[in-house]
C-alpha positions as a Markdown table, in Angstrom:
| # | Residue | x | y | z |
|---|---|---|---|---|
| 1 | Met | 116.4 | 94.6 | 86.7 |
| 2 | Ser | 112.9 | 93.3 | 87.3 |
| 3 | Phe | 113.3 | 92.8 | 90.9 |
| 4 | Leu | 115.0 | 96.3 | 91.4 |
| 5 | Ala | 112.2 | 97.9 | 89.3 |
| 6 | Leu | 109.5 | 96.3 | 91.6 |
| 7 | Ile | 111.2 | 97.3 | 94.8 |
| 8 | Phe | 111.4 | 100.8 | 93.8 |
| 9 | Ala | 107.8 | 101.1 | 92.6 |
| 10 | Leu | 106.4 | 99.6 | 95.8 |
| 11 | Leu | 108.5 | 102.2 | 97.8 |
| 12 | Val | 107.5 | 105.2 | 95.5 |
| 13 | Glu | 103.8 | 103.9 | 95.5 |
| 14 | Gln | 103.8 | 104.0 | 99.5 |
| 15 | Val | 105.1 | 107.6 | 99.5 |
| 16 | Arg | 102.8 | 109.0 | 96.6 |
| 17 | Pro | 100.2 | 106.6 | 95.5 |
| 18 | Met | 98.6 | 107.0 | 92.1 |
| 19 | Ser | 94.9 | 107.3 | 92.3 |
| 20 | Asp | 92.4 | 105.3 | 90.3 |
| 21 | His | 91.0 | 108.6 | 89.1 |
| 22 | Ser | 94.3 | 109.8 | 87.7 |
| 23 | Trp | 94.7 | 111.4 | 84.2 |
| 24 | Leu | 96.2 | 108.3 | 83.2 |
| 25 | Tyr | 93.2 | 106.1 | 84.0 |
| 26 | Arg | 90.8 | 108.6 | 82.6 |
| 27 | Val | 92.9 | 108.3 | 79.5 |
| 28 | Leu | 92.7 | 104.6 | 79.5 |
| 29 | Arg | 89.0 | 104.6 | 80.1 |
| 30 | Gln | 88.5 | 106.9 | 77.3 |
| 31 | Trp | 90.5 | 104.6 | 75.0 |
| 32 | Ala | 88.1 | 101.6 | 76.0 |
| 33 | Asp | 85.0 | 103.9 | 75.6 |
| 34 | Thr | 86.2 | 104.9 | 72.0 |
| 35 | Leu | 86.8 | 101.5 | 70.9 |
| 36 | Arg | 83.3 | 100.3 | 72.2 |
| 37 | Gln | 81.6 | 103.3 | 70.3 |
| 38 | Asn | 83.3 | 102.6 | 67.1 |
| 39 | Leu | 83.6 | 98.7 | 67.1 |
| 40 | Asp | 80.6 | 97.5 | 69.2 |
| 41 | Ala | 78.2 | 96.3 | 66.5 |
| 42 | Gly | 77.0 | 93.3 | 68.1 |
| 43 | Gln | 79.2 | 90.8 | 66.3 |
| 44 | Pro | 81.6 | 88.4 | 68.0 |
| 45 | Arg | 84.6 | 89.1 | 65.6 |
| 46 | Leu | 84.4 | 92.8 | 66.1 |
| 47 | Ala | 84.0 | 92.4 | 69.9 |
| 48 | Trp | 87.3 | 90.2 | 70.1 |
| 49 | Leu | 88.8 | 93.0 | 67.6 |
| 50 | Ala | 87.8 | 95.6 | 70.0 |
| 51 | Trp | 89.2 | 93.7 | 73.1 |
| 52 | Gly | 92.5 | 92.9 | 71.6 |
| 53 | Leu | 93.0 | 96.5 | 70.5 |
| 54 | Ala | 91.8 | 97.8 | 74.1 |
| 55 | Val | 94.3 | 95.3 | 75.8 |
| 56 | Gly | 96.9 | 94.7 | 73.3 |
| 57 | Ala | 97.7 | 98.4 | 71.9 |
| 58 | Pro | 98.8 | 99.7 | 75.4 |
| 59 | Thr | 100.6 | 96.6 | 76.1 |
| 60 | Leu | 102.7 | 96.6 | 72.8 |
| 61 | Leu | 103.2 | 100.5 | 73.2 |
| 62 | Val | 105.0 | 99.6 | 76.4 |
| 63 | Leu | 106.8 | 96.8 | 75.0 |
| 64 | Leu | 108.2 | 98.8 | 72.3 |
| 65 | Val | 109.3 | 101.6 | 74.4 |
| 66 | His | 110.9 | 99.0 | 76.8 |
| 67 | Trp | 113.0 | 97.6 | 73.9 |
| 68 | Leu | 114.0 | 100.9 | 72.4 |
| 69 | Leu | 115.2 | 102.1 | 75.8 |
| 70 | Leu | 117.0 | 98.8 | 76.5 |
| 71 | Phe | 118.7 | 98.5 | 73.2 |
| 72 | Leu | 119.4 | 102.2 | 72.4 |
| 73 | Ile | 120.2 | 103.6 | 75.8 |
| 74 | Gly | 121.0 | 100.8 | 78.3 |
| 75 | Trp | 119.6 | 98.9 | 80.9 |
| 76 | Pro | 119.4 | 101.5 | 83.6 |
| 77 | Val | 116.9 | 103.6 | 81.8 |
| 78 | Ala | 114.9 | 100.5 | 80.8 |
| 79 | Met | 114.7 | 99.7 | 84.6 |
| 80 | Leu | 113.4 | 103.2 | 85.2 |
| 81 | Trp | 110.7 | 102.7 | 82.6 |
| 82 | Ala | 109.8 | 99.5 | 84.1 |
| 83 | Met | 109.5 | 101.0 | 87.7 |
| 84 | Val | 107.3 | 103.8 | 86.1 |
| 85 | Val | 104.9 | 101.1 | 84.5 |
| 86 | Leu | 104.8 | 99.4 | 87.7 |
| 87 | Tyr | 104.2 | 102.3 | 89.8 |
| 88 | Ala | 100.9 | 103.0 | 87.4 |
| 89 | Thr | 99.7 | 99.4 | 87.3 |
| 90 | Leu | 100.7 | 97.8 | 90.8 |
| 91 | Gly | 100.1 | 99.1 | 94.4 |
| 92 | Phe | 98.2 | 98.9 | 97.4 |
| 93 | Arg | 97.2 | 102.6 | 97.9 |
| 94 | Gln | 95.0 | 102.4 | 95.0 |
| 95 | Phe | 92.5 | 100.7 | 97.4 |
| 96 | Ser | 93.8 | 100.4 | 100.9 |
| 97 | His | 92.6 | 103.7 | 102.0 |
| 98 | His | 89.2 | 102.3 | 101.8 |
| 99 | Phe | 90.2 | 99.5 | 103.9 |
| 100 | Thr | 92.0 | 101.5 | 106.5 |
| 101 | Ala | 89.0 | 104.0 | 106.9 |
| 102 | Ile | 86.7 | 101.1 | 107.6 |
| 103 | Arg | 89.1 | 99.3 | 110.0 |
| 104 | Asp | 89.6 | 102.6 | 112.0 |
| 105 | Ala | 86.0 | 103.3 | 112.3 |
| 106 | Leu | 85.2 | 99.8 | 113.5 |
| 107 | Ser | 88.0 | 99.9 | 115.9 |
| 108 | Glu | 86.6 | 103.1 | 117.4 |
| 109 | Gly | 83.1 | 101.5 | 117.4 |
| 110 | Asp | 81.5 | 103.7 | 114.9 |
| 111 | Glu | 79.7 | 101.3 | 112.8 |
| 112 | Asp | 77.6 | 104.2 | 111.0 |
| 113 | Leu | 80.9 | 105.8 | 109.8 |
| 114 | Ala | 82.3 | 102.3 | 108.6 |
| 115 | Arg | 79.0 | 101.6 | 106.6 |
| 116 | Glu | 79.5 | 105.0 | 105.0 |
| 117 | His | 82.9 | 104.2 | 104.0 |
| 118 | Phe | 82.0 | 101.1 | 102.6 |
| 119 | Ala | 79.1 | 102.4 | 100.8 |
| 120 | Arg | 81.2 | 104.9 | 98.9 |
| 121 | Trp | 83.7 | 102.2 | 98.3 |
| 122 | Met | 81.4 | 99.7 | 96.8 |
| 123 | Gly | 79.0 | 102.2 | 95.1 |
| 124 | Val | 76.0 | 101.3 | 97.1 |
| 125 | Ala | 73.8 | 102.8 | 100.0 |
| 126 | Val | 74.0 | 100.4 | 102.8 |
| 127 | Thr | 70.5 | 100.4 | 104.5 |
| 128 | Glu | 70.5 | 97.5 | 106.8 |
| 129 | Leu | 73.7 | 95.4 | 107.0 |
| 130 | Pro | 74.8 | 93.4 | 110.3 |
| 131 | Arg | 78.3 | 94.0 | 111.6 |
| 132 | Thr | 79.2 | 90.4 | 110.7 |
| 133 | Glu | 78.2 | 90.7 | 107.0 |
| 134 | Leu | 79.9 | 94.2 | 106.9 |
| 135 | Leu | 83.0 | 92.7 | 108.0 |
| 136 | Arg | 82.7 | 89.8 | 105.6 |
| 137 | His | 82.3 | 92.0 | 102.6 |
| 138 | Val | 85.1 | 94.1 | 103.7 |
| 139 | Ile | 87.6 | 91.2 | 103.9 |
| 140 | Glu | 86.2 | 89.7 | 100.6 |
| 141 | His | 86.6 | 92.9 | 98.6 |
| 142 | Ser | 89.9 | 93.8 | 100.3 |
| 143 | Val | 91.4 | 90.5 | 99.4 |
| 144 | Arg | 89.9 | 90.6 | 95.8 |
| 145 | His | 91.5 | 94.1 | 95.4 |
| 146 | Ala | 94.7 | 93.0 | 96.7 |
| 147 | His | 94.8 | 90.3 | 94.2 |
| 148 | Arg | 93.9 | 92.5 | 91.3 |
| 149 | His | 96.0 | 95.4 | 92.1 |
| 150 | Val | 98.9 | 93.5 | 93.5 |
| 151 | Phe | 99.4 | 89.7 | 93.0 |
| 152 | Gly | 97.8 | 89.5 | 89.6 |
| 153 | Val | 100.0 | 92.4 | 88.2 |
| 154 | Leu | 103.1 | 90.8 | 89.8 |
| 155 | Ala | 102.2 | 87.3 | 88.3 |
| 156 | Trp | 102.0 | 88.6 | 84.8 |
| 157 | Phe | 104.9 | 91.2 | 85.1 |
| 158 | Ser | 107.3 | 88.2 | 86.5 |
| 159 | Ile | 106.4 | 85.6 | 83.8 |
| 160 | Leu | 106.7 | 88.1 | 80.6 |
| 161 | Ala | 109.9 | 89.8 | 82.3 |
| 162 | Ala | 111.5 | 86.4 | 82.3 |
| 163 | Phe | 111.2 | 86.3 | 78.6 |
| 164 | Gly | 112.4 | 89.7 | 78.1 |
| 165 | Leu | 109.2 | 91.5 | 77.5 |
| 166 | Gly | 110.0 | 94.0 | 80.3 |
| 167 | Pro | 106.8 | 95.3 | 82.2 |
| 168 | Ala | 104.4 | 94.5 | 79.4 |
| 169 | Gly | 102.8 | 91.9 | 81.5 |
| 170 | Ala | 101.6 | 94.5 | 84.2 |
| 171 | Val | 100.0 | 96.5 | 81.4 |
| 172 | Phe | 98.4 | 93.6 | 79.8 |
| 173 | Tyr | 96.7 | 92.3 | 83.1 |
| 174 | Arg | 95.8 | 95.9 | 84.3 |
| 175 | Met | 94.1 | 96.6 | 80.9 |
| 176 | Ser | 92.2 | 93.1 | 80.8 |
| 177 | Asp | 90.7 | 94.1 | 84.3 |
| 178 | Leu | 89.9 | 97.7 | 83.4 |
| 179 | Val | 88.1 | 96.6 | 80.1 |
| 180 | Ala | 86.1 | 93.8 | 81.8 |
| 181 | Gln | 85.0 | 96.5 | 84.4 |
| 182 | Arg | 84.3 | 99.2 | 81.9 |
| 183 | Trp | 82.4 | 97.2 | 79.3 |
| 184 | Arg | 79.8 | 96.0 | 81.8 |
| 185 | Gln | 76.2 | 96.6 | 80.9 |
| 186 | Ser | 75.0 | 100.4 | 81.9 |
| 187 | Gly | 71.6 | 101.6 | 82.3 |
| 188 | Gln | 72.6 | 104.7 | 80.4 |
| 189 | Ser | 71.5 | 104.5 | 76.6 |
| 190 | Gln | 74.6 | 106.2 | 75.8 |
| 191 | Asp | 76.7 | 103.7 | 77.3 |
| 192 | Trp | 74.9 | 100.8 | 75.8 |
| 193 | Val | 77.3 | 97.6 | 75.5 |
| 194 | Ser | 76.3 | 94.6 | 73.3 |
| 195 | Gly | 76.0 | 91.3 | 74.8 |
| 196 | His | 78.6 | 90.0 | 72.5 |
| 197 | Leu | 81.2 | 92.7 | 73.9 |
| 198 | Gln | 80.3 | 92.1 | 77.6 |
| 199 | Arg | 80.9 | 88.5 | 77.1 |
| 200 | Val | 84.2 | 88.8 | 75.3 |
| 201 | Ser | 85.4 | 91.1 | 77.9 |
| 202 | Gln | 84.5 | 88.9 | 80.7 |
| 203 | Thr | 85.9 | 85.7 | 78.9 |
| 204 | Gly | 89.0 | 87.5 | 78.2 |
| 205 | Trp | 89.4 | 88.6 | 81.9 |
| 206 | Ala | 88.6 | 85.1 | 83.0 |
| 207 | Arg | 91.4 | 83.8 | 81.1 |
| 208 | Val | 93.9 | 86.4 | 81.8 |
| 209 | Asp | 93.3 | 85.9 | 85.6 |
| 210 | Trp | 93.1 | 82.2 | 85.6 |
| 211 | Phe | 96.7 | 81.4 | 86.4 |
| 212 | Pro | 97.3 | 84.5 | 88.6 |
| 213 | Ala | 94.4 | 83.7 | 90.8 |
| 214 | Arg | 95.8 | 80.3 | 91.5 |
| 215 | Leu | 99.2 | 81.6 | 92.4 |
| 216 | Thr | 97.6 | 84.0 | 94.8 |
| 217 | Ala | 95.7 | 81.1 | 96.3 |
| 218 | Ala | 98.9 | 79.1 | 96.6 |
| 219 | Ala | 100.9 | 82.0 | 98.3 |
| 220 | Phe | 98.0 | 82.6 | 100.8 |
| 221 | Ala | 98.1 | 78.8 | 101.7 |
| 222 | Val | 101.8 | 79.0 | 101.9 |
| 223 | Val | 101.9 | 81.8 | 104.4 |
| 224 | Gly | 98.6 | 80.9 | 106.2 |
| 225 | Asn | 97.1 | 77.9 | 107.3 |
| 226 | Phe | 98.1 | 75.5 | 104.6 |
| 227 | Glu | 96.1 | 72.5 | 105.0 |
| 228 | Glu | 92.9 | 74.4 | 105.7 |
| 229 | Ala | 93.5 | 76.7 | 102.8 |
| 230 | Val | 94.2 | 73.9 | 100.3 |
| 231 | Asp | 91.2 | 72.0 | 101.4 |
| 232 | Cys | 88.8 | 75.1 | 101.5 |
| 233 | Trp | 90.3 | 75.8 | 97.8 |
| 234 | Arg | 89.5 | 72.2 | 96.6 |
| 235 | Asn | 86.1 | 71.9 | 98.1 |
| 236 | His | 84.5 | 75.2 | 98.5 |
| 237 | Ala | 85.9 | 77.4 | 95.5 |
| 238 | Asp | 82.8 | 76.8 | 93.6 |
| 239 | Arg | 80.5 | 78.3 | 95.9 |
| 240 | Phe | 81.5 | 81.8 | 94.9 |
| 241 | Pro | 80.0 | 83.3 | 91.5 |
| 242 | Asp | 83.2 | 84.0 | 89.9 |
| 243 | Asp | 85.5 | 81.0 | 89.3 |
| 244 | Asn | 88.9 | 83.0 | 89.7 |
| 245 | Asp | 87.7 | 85.0 | 92.6 |
| 246 | Gly | 86.2 | 81.9 | 94.3 |
| 247 | Val | 89.8 | 80.2 | 94.2 |
| 248 | Val | 91.2 | 83.4 | 96.0 |
| 249 | Leu | 88.4 | 83.8 | 98.3 |
| 250 | Ala | 88.4 | 80.1 | 99.3 |
| 251 | Ala | 92.1 | 80.0 | 100.1 |
| 252 | Thr | 91.6 | 83.3 | 102.1 |
| 253 | Ser | 88.9 | 81.5 | 104.2 |
| 254 | Gly | 90.9 | 78.5 | 104.9 |
| 255 | Ala | 94.2 | 80.3 | 105.6 |
| 256 | Leu | 92.7 | 82.7 | 108.1 |
| 257 | Asn | 89.8 | 80.1 | 109.4 |
| 258 | Val | 87.0 | 82.9 | 108.6 |
| 259 | Arg | 83.7 | 82.1 | 107.0 |
| 260 | Leu | 83.3 | 84.0 | 103.7 |
| 261 | Gly | 80.7 | 83.9 | 101.2 |
| 262 | Gly | 76.9 | 83.4 | 102.0 |
| 263 | Glu | 74.1 | 86.1 | 102.3 |
| 264 | Ala | 74.0 | 88.4 | 99.2 |
| 265 | Leu | 74.9 | 92.2 | 99.7 |
| 266 | Arg | 72.2 | 93.2 | 97.6 |
| 267 | Ala | 69.5 | 92.1 | 100.1 |
| 268 | Ala | 70.7 | 94.8 | 102.3 |
| 269 | Val | 71.7 | 97.6 | 100.0 |
| 270 | Glu | 70.2 | 99.9 | 97.6 |
| 271 | Pro | 72.1 | 101.9 | 94.7 |
| 272 | Ala | 73.5 | 105.0 | 96.0 |
| 273 | Pro | 72.2 | 108.2 | 94.7 |
| 274 | Trp | 75.9 | 109.5 | 93.5 |
| 275 | Met | 76.7 | 106.3 | 91.7 |
| 276 | Ser | 75.8 | 105.3 | 88.0 |
| 277 | Asp | 73.5 | 102.2 | 87.1 |
| 278 | Ala | 76.6 | 100.3 | 86.1 |
| 279 | Val | 77.4 | 98.9 | 89.5 |
| 280 | Ala | 77.3 | 95.2 | 89.5 |
| 281 | Glu | 74.9 | 93.6 | 91.9 |
| 282 | Pro | 76.6 | 91.0 | 94.2 |
| 283 | Gln | 75.4 | 87.6 | 93.8 |
| 284 | Asp | 74.4 | 84.9 | 96.3 |
| 285 | Ser | 76.8 | 82.1 | 97.3 |
| 286 | Glu | 77.0 | 79.4 | 100.1 |
| 287 | Ser | 79.3 | 80.4 | 103.2 |
| 288 | Thr | 82.5 | 78.4 | 103.6 |
| 289 | Pro | 83.5 | 76.7 | 107.1 |
| 290 | Gly | 85.2 | 78.9 | 109.7 |
| 291 | Arg | 84.8 | 81.4 | 112.3 |
| 292 | Pro | 82.2 | 84.2 | 111.7 |
| 293 | Pro | 84.1 | 87.3 | 110.6 |
| 294 | Glu | 85.5 | 89.5 | 113.5 |
| 295 | Thr | 87.4 | 93.0 | 113.7 |
| 296 | Ala | 90.5 | 91.1 | 114.5 |
| 297 | His | 90.2 | 89.3 | 111.1 |
| 298 | Leu | 91.1 | 92.5 | 109.3 |
| 299 | Ala | 94.6 | 92.6 | 110.9 |
| 300 | Ser | 94.8 | 89.0 | 109.9 |
| 301 | Val | 94.2 | 89.8 | 106.3 |
| 302 | Val | 96.7 | 92.6 | 106.4 |
| 303 | Gly | 99.2 | 90.2 | 107.8 |
| 304 | Leu | 98.2 | 87.6 | 105.2 |
| 305 | Val | 98.7 | 90.0 | 102.3 |
| 306 | Trp | 101.9 | 91.3 | 103.4 |
| 307 | Arg | 103.5 | 88.0 | 104.1 |
| 308 | Ser | 102.6 | 87.0 | 100.5 |
| 309 | Val | 104.1 | 90.1 | 99.1 |
| 310 | Val | 107.4 | 89.2 | 101.1 |
| 311 | Met | 107.5 | 85.9 | 99.6 |
| 312 | Trp | 106.9 | 87.0 | 96.3 |
| 313 | Leu | 110.0 | 89.5 | 96.7 |
| 314 | Val | 112.3 | 86.6 | 97.9 |
| 315 | Leu | 111.5 | 84.4 | 95.2 |
| 316 | Leu | 112.0 | 87.2 | 92.7 |
| 317 | Ala | 115.3 | 88.0 | 94.4 |
| 318 | Leu | 116.6 | 84.3 | 94.3 |
| 319 | Leu | 115.5 | 84.1 | 90.7 |
| 320 | Thr | 117.4 | 87.4 | 89.9 |
| 321 | Leu | 120.4 | 86.1 | 91.8 |
| 322 | Ala | 120.3 | 82.8 | 89.9 |
| 323 | Arg | 120.2 | 84.6 | 86.8 |
| 324 | Leu | 123.2 | 86.8 | 87.4 |
| 325 | Leu | 125.3 | 83.7 | 88.8 |
| 326 | Gly | 124.3 | 81.6 | 85.8 |
């Protein structure tokens, strides 16, 4: 059931993708904002309570609906519900249009247009950014989004579905990510977020993403250059500011033999006038070994991601078959 729901969700998402600005995500952001406004009193216990409600309530609601449909109506309707939830939480098209626009612009030699697309994606106005640095950041952010929108959701969905919890894992992962992004410090007074709530949301997200990040890195190693990916993962993951992102990006660097990390993006950008002050500034890191990023690496990233998706689907298909035969 889980395998079929996943296949159908991916197919529907390719035909009619759900925007990150859809009504559903607006409702979920409003839910997170409401909890912040009412429970953010600068106390650790209330911060954890707010995080638990923000992440746990939607997860439990989805789980309850899944059980009701499964036991009162039957597994076909429960599978349809799982497909709907996966469609809302998982998908390439929630971010891939940015990547495609930048890749097409670079392929046509229009670097100014590529920088404009990149600026709108990242929420910064690029003033001076060398082509190599532009390619590096496009690769890094594409891989990071692929992990958070596809592989991380897949990991939590597969794990909890194996225990009969349906699509609850997909919602749990997506809400953890949404809350961590939503509760960053804002420069606007009405959006003030206490230090405790920021730390709790980031700590919760780091714990939720710990295992999926390593699964993604392992998948990239298997479908890419295995030895180099594992070596870069072991020796260079700590060069990135975020531990979990560092594991994924280091494995990507080794799998594709491309140099990632290094010069900070903020050295070459300024806040875009159409963006809020809440956009997080990139941080410095050392470069990993490998070739300087080239336009051809963008196609390699696409291949790496899709091969990993196919590997996931094959594994889930085998597990589903083993359960049916067992």
